[in-house]
C-alpha positions in Angstrom: -56.9 -59.3 99.2 -56.1 -59.4 95.5 -53.6 -61.8 94.2 -50.3 -60.2 93.2 -49.0 -61.5 89.9 -45.2 -62.1 89.6 -43.0 -63.6 87.0 -40.5 -66.4 87.9 -38.3 -67.2 85.0 -40.5 -67.9 82.0 -43.5 -68.9 84.2 -46.2 -66.9 85.8 -46.7 -67.3 89.5 -49.1 -66.0 92.2 -47.5 -64.3 95.2 -49.5 -65.2 98.4 -49.2 -62.6 101.1 -49.5 -64.0 104.6 -52.3 -62.6 106.8 -49.7 -62.4 109.6 -47.5 -60.1 107.7 -46.7 -57.1 109.9 -49.0 -58.1 112.7 -46.6 -59.6 115.3 -43.0 -60.1 115.9 -42.3 -63.9 116.1 -39.1 -65.8 116.6 -38.0 -69.4 116.2 -38.3 -69.9 119.9 -42.0 -69.1 119.7 -42.6 -72.1 117.5 -43.7 -75.3 119.2 -41.9 -77.6 116.8 -38.4 -76.1 117.2 -35.9 -77.1 119.8 -33.3 -74.3 120.5 -30.4 -74.9 122.8 -29.1 -72.3 125.1 -26.8 -70.6 124.2 -27.2 -70.5 120.5 -24.0 -70.7 118.4 -23.0 -69.1 115.1 -23.4 -71.5 112.2 -26.3 -73.5 113.6 -28.8 -75.0 111.2 -32.2 -76.6 111.7 -32.3 -80.4 111.3 -35.5 -82.4 111.5 -35.6 -85.0 114.2 -38.2 -87.7 113.2 -38.1 -89.2 116.8 -39.3 -86.0 118.4 -41.1 -84.6 115.3 -39.3 -81.3 115.9 -36.6 -79.2 114.3 -33.4 -79.1 116.3 -30.9 -76.2 116.0 -27.5 -77.9 115.7 -24.0 -77.6 114.4 -24.2 -81.2 113.0 -26.0 -81.8 109.8 -26.2 -85.6 110.5 -26.5 -86.1 114.2 -26.4 -89.6 115.7 -24.5 -92.7 114.7 -25.5 -93.0 111.0 -23.7 -90.2 109.3 -25.6 -90.4 106.0 -26.4 -87.2 104.2 -28.0 -87.3 100.8 -28.4 -84.0 98.9 -30.6 -83.9 95.8 -30.0 -80.7 93.8 -32.9 -81.5 91.5 -33.1 -82.0 87.7 -32.0 -79.4 85.2 
């Protein structure tokens, strides 16, 4: 498969096409490192749980007792 050249801002980039593209329908529930509760609720986000090494679908961005949330928007 040939690389597809794209332009991002002022930089050139290479678009990588997945070999799975179009071959199978897959959902989050099919992934082994994602915990989905039942039922799902509107507004849920995936939050990484380092205790279980899985992504948890939750309505809380900072579950647990330490409610610390650092957001780094990067340098511009």
